[in-house]
N, C-alpha and C positions, 0 to 999 in steps of 0.2 A: 275642181278636185285634183286635176292633174298638176295645177300650180302649187297646191298646199303641201304636197310631199317634199318637193325640193326646198321650200322655205323652211320646213321643220328641220331638214337636214343641215341647212345653213345656220340655223339658230343654235343648235346644240354645240357645235364647235366653238362658237363665240362665248357661250356660257362657260364652257370648260376652260377657255383661255382666260376669262375674267376671274374664275375661281383660282386658277393657278397663279395669276398675277397677284391676287389678294394674299394668297398663302406665302408667296415669295416676299412680299412687303412685310407681312407679319413676322416671318422668320428673320428678315434683315433687322427688324426692330428688337425682337426678343433675344436673338442669339447674342448680340453684344451685351444685352442686359444681364444674361446669365453669367457672363464672365466679368463684366465691368461693375455690376451692382455690388458684389461682395467687397470690391475695393472701397466703394463709398460707405458700405455698411461695415465699418471696422468694429467687429464685435469684440476685438481684444481690448478696446477701451473700457468695456464693461467687466473686465476680468476682476477688479477689486470687489465689485458688487456681487458677482457670482461666488467668489471665494467667501465673502461675508455671509451670504445666504446659506451656502452649504455648511459652513461652520456652525451657524445657528441651528440648522436642521439636524446635523449629525452629532453636535457637541464635541467635535474634534477639530484640530488644526488641519487646514487644507492648503495644499500648494498647487498652483497651476502655472506652467511656464508660458503658455500661449493659447489663445482662442482664435479660431478661424471659422468662416461660414462658406459652404459651397451649396450649389443647387444641382438639381437633377441627379440624385435625389437631394432633398433638403437635409443637410448634414452639418452638425457641429463637430469641429475637430479640436481636440484637447491634447496639447503636447506637455509632457513632463508633469503628469498628474501624481499627487501624493497625498496620503492621509496619515497623520502621525498618531502614535499611541496616546491614549489619555493619561493623565498624571499618575494613576496608580500602577502603571506598567513602566518597565524600563524605557529609556529613550530609544526611539527608533520609529519605523514606519509600519503601519498595518498593511498598506499597499502602496506600491509605486508602479506606474504604468508609463512606458515610453510614449505611447500615443493611443488615444481613444477616438474612434469615429462613432458618433451617435446620430443615427438617422431618425429625424423627427417627423411627426404627422402634421402636415401643413393645415389640415382641416381642424385638428385639435387646437392649434395655436390661435386660430380665429376665434375659438371659444375660450381663450385665455387658459388653456390647459397644456401641460407638457406631457406628451405621449411619445415615448421612445419606441420606435418600431424595431430597431436592431442596434446592437452594440458590437463593435470589434475592438478588442484589446490586444495591443502589440507589446511584447516584452514585459508583461506584468510580473511583479514579484509580490506574493502574498504571504505575510507573516502572521499566523494565527496563534494567539497566546491566551491561556486560561488562568485566571486568578483563583486561588483556593477559596477565597471568601466572596467572590464577586463574579461578574459576567465575563464573557470573552471580550477581547480588546476591540472587536469590530461591532459589538452591540451598543445600543443606546436605549435603555429602558424607557426614557422619557420622550423618545423620538415619535413624531407624528408624520414622518417623512412619507410613509406609504399612503396616507390620506391626503396630504396637501400637494406634494410634489408629483407623485405618480398616481394621480386620481383614477387613471384608466387601468391601473393594476399591472398587467403582465407585459413583459418585453418579449416579442415573438421569437427573436433569435439573438443569442449571445455567442460570439466566437472568440476564442483565445488562441493567440499565436505566440509560440516560444515562451510559454509561461513557466513559473516556478512557485511551488507552495512549500512552506516550512511551518510545522506545527509543534508547539512545545507548551509545557506548563510552568507556571511560577512556583517556586518553593514556598513553604510557609513563611519564610523570612522576606518574601516578595522579591528575592533575587531570581535571576533567570535560571530555569532548570534545563536539563538536557533536551535536545530535539528527539522526538520519538517517531515522527513521520515526516517525510519530505518526498517531493516529486519534482523532477526537472525535465526540461525540454517538452513541455506540455502543449498538445494541440487538442482543443476541446470545442464542441459545438452543443449548445443547450437550447431547448425550446421552452416557451412559456415560462420565462424566468420572473419570479416575484421578488424583485429587489427589496421592496419594503418589508416583505416577510422574512428575508434573510437578516435584515438589520434589526427588526423588532423581535425580541425574545419571546413575546407572547403569541407569536404567529403559530398557527397549526395547519398551515396550508401546504399544498405541493408547491415547492419553490423552483422547480425546473427539472428537466430530464434530457438526456442526450447521450453523447459518446465522448470518450476521452482516450487519448494516447499519450504515453510518456516514455521518454528515452531511458530514464532511470528513476526507480522508486526504492526508498528504504523505509522499512518499518522495524524499529528497534535495530537489531544487528543484521537482519535479513535484507538482502539486496536483490532486486529484480530489474531486468532490462527489457526494453521494447514491449512495454505493457500496453495491452489493448483491451478496453472494457466499456460497458455501458455505465452511465452515471445517473443517479437520481437523488435530488435534494427534496426532503420531505419532513416537515414537522420537527425541525432541529436534528434531523438525522441525515447521514450521507451514506449512500449505498453504491458500491462498486460491484457490478454483477457481470457474469459471463467473462470473467477475467481470463486472459491468455498472456503468458509472459515467459521469458527466458530466465532461468534461475540456475546459476552455477553449472553451466554447460548442459543443463537439462531443461525440462518444461514444467510449468505449473498452470493449472486451470482451477477456477473456483470463484469465490466471492469474499468480499470484505465490507463491513459496515461499521460506522461510528455513530454513537448516540451522544449528542451535545446538550441534551436537555437537563442533565443533572449536574450536581456540584463537581463530580469526577466524570470525565468522559469515559465511556465504555466502548468496547469493540467486540465483534464476533467475526470469525473467519473460518472458512472450510476450504481445503485445497487438496487436489490430487496431484501427486508428484511423479515424475518419471525421468530416469536417466540422470539424476542429480550427482554431481561430483562431490562425494562426501567430504573429502579432504578440504576442498574449497569452502564448503558450508561450515564445517567446524572451525576453520581458521578465522571466521568472522566473529567468533566468541572468544572471550578471555580464556587463555590456557587450552583452547581447543585445537590449536595448530599441531599437526603431527600425531594426533591421537589415533586416527583411523582413516583408512582409505577404502575405495570401492565405489560402485554405482548404486544409488538408492532409488527405490520406488516405494510409493505408499500413499497414505491419506491421513490428514490431520484435521481436527476441529478444535479451535482454541477460542478463548474469550476472557473477559475480565475487565476490571476498572484500571484506568491509567492514572496512577497516583501522582500527587504533587511532591515528588521526592527525587533524589539522585538516581534511583532505580525505578523509573515510572512503570516498567512492565513486570515488576517482581510479583504482582498478584495474578499473573496469567494462570489459567487452568484449562484442561482439555484432555482429549484422548486421541489416539491414533494407532496406526499399524504400519510397520516398516519392513522392507526386505532389502538387504544389502548383499551384493554379489561381487565375488572375485576381489577381495580386499585383504588388508592387513591390519593388525592391532599391535604396532611396534612396542607399546609400553607394557602390554600384558605378556606377550610371547607365551601364549597359552600352552602350546605343545612343549616348549622348553621347560616350563614349570612342572607340567605333568611328568616329564621325563625324570626330573629330579625327585619328584614325589614318589614315583613308582619304582625307582631304582632299576630301570632296565635301559638298555642302550640301543636296541634296534627297533625303531618305530616305523620302518618301511617308508612309505611316501611322506610321512610327517617330518622326517629328518631333513628334507630338502629345504623347507621354509617354515621354521617353527612359529612364525607370527601370522601366517596366512590362513585364509578360510575360503571355502567355496560360496556358501550362502549363510546369512544370518537372517532369521525372521523373528520378529518380536512385536508384542503389543506395547503401547505406551500410555501412561496416565500421568499428567502433570498437575500437581496440587501442592500447596504449601511449600513452594520452591524446591520440589523434589520430583524427579522423574522415576516412576516405578514401572516394572514389567512383571506380569504374572507368568508369562510363558516366553522363554527365550530358547530358540532352537538354533544351534550352531553346527553346520556341517563343515568340518575342517579337513585337512589333508592327513588322514590317519587317525583323527580324533573327532568324535561327535559329542556334543554337549547339550544337555537339557538343563535349564536353570531358571532362576527368577531373582529379583532384587531391585535395588534402587540406587540412585546417585543424587547427591545434593547439588542444586544449582544456586544456592544462596551465597556462594563464595567460599565455603569450606571445601567443596569438591569431594566430599566424603563418599566412599564406595561401600556398599553392603550387598554383595551378591553371593549366591550359593547355588549348587547344582550337582548333577551327576554326569561324569564323563565316561566315555567308552572308547577304548582303543580298538579300532576296527580291524586291525590285522591280528591274526592268531599268532601267539608267541610260543616259545619253547617251554617245555616242562619246567626247566630250571628258572626261567624268567618269571613264569606264572607263579611258581612257589614263592619266590622272593617278593613279588608284588603283593601276593595275598598276605604275607607276613607283615607288609607295610600298610595294610588296611584296605586293599582292593579286594573285590570279589570276582569270581570267574563265572561267566554265563555264556553258554554256547561256544566255549573256547576263546572268549574275548574278555579282556579285563575291564571291570567297571569300578569306579571309586568316587566317593563324594569329595567336593572341594568347596572352599570359601574364598572370596576375594574381598579384602578390606583395604584400609589405607585411603589414599586419595588418587585422583586421576593422574597426578604427576608421579606419585610413588605408590603403586598398587602393591598389596601384600597378598600372596597366594599361600593358602594353607589347606590341610586336610579338613574335610567336613565331618559331620556326625551321622552320615548315612540317613536312614529313615527317621532319625530324631530331628533332622531338618525338615519340618513338616511341609515347607513350601518348595522343597526340591522334588521334581517329578522323577519317578523311576523310569529307566530306559526300557522300552518295550520293542526295540527294533528286532 
């Protein structure tokens, strides 16, 4: 018994040394294979066959610059990948990617199946285009790619680095229409991506979810920077939720969704705005520059179909509420016009800056290419206004506003008498009189109103 213990102690180190030697030999054999084997397995020679197969499955022309294979993990590298538009669309690419790293399941390959565990796309440029009489350019209604190529279904992780997305509609003439949505400098990570469901228009599955960041986003004329949101792809719909972005020196939070399941793509958005530089916002629209200044807060809910026309967002409708502080309306010069109308000279604080105001609050309703407001409250310097009306956004820029203005400073007996003869009324020592604003945004026309006959003008009860 005394001898057995030392023998056991001697045997254990020998076994450990043997296992270590075997491991070192295995490593010496496998380590070179990991780096040398890809050289002998020149997968790039199969590039023509891969291109031919993908073209058969997608129904579109495919380009691949180079194929390579790496191990640990088992990954196919694809350089300069591109898919061209089908014939009914203008010449160009649906997608171009500088490099794709596709990590494969080795176990699935032994069963003659291609299962992609993860995808990394570097410098992708995605151009999505909708035809008025047909599918999107990325769709293939006859494709069985989801059943044959990706039989295991979902890709666990898809990462996008430095991506760009551009979305537009074709016109009825099949000519290219204007871009209505674009995002640049995209960083995105999605989980459980169903690539077959995205390509197949009959899919009703969840096609992926995750997060997205973009340096620049444009929707119509509106521009946002440093956008951060959650992203969900589901049943031919795209959902951006929990959006946070910088918009014209202010901030915006909310959500945006697109429905691609119908002939015309539709959208919905709700946003809460704070600290928006109104002058910069208006300058993004035709004839909007120089019309108004100030800082804007508010909330809006918009939606509608995106038409296959030169004005794809003309059918937008929605509601909102806005507050603008410490600004000017140079084109209206509200107080200057009131001065001429009432025929008095001393407006107290109002004479210092005839086009300025402290606060404007208003509701908004957008429908039939016209923005209407039921209640407009303007607190100016020396003049307070209650009104209502609308402005056309169809291109005519036609104005139709009316209201009741009050001169907040008490005037002399002579001034009050002259003003009352001009159509104003006196209440609590302050002048009130109705007004109308017609003409256009560029050339507004200010005139006397009809008082209580203007049924949509609210009486001043201050």
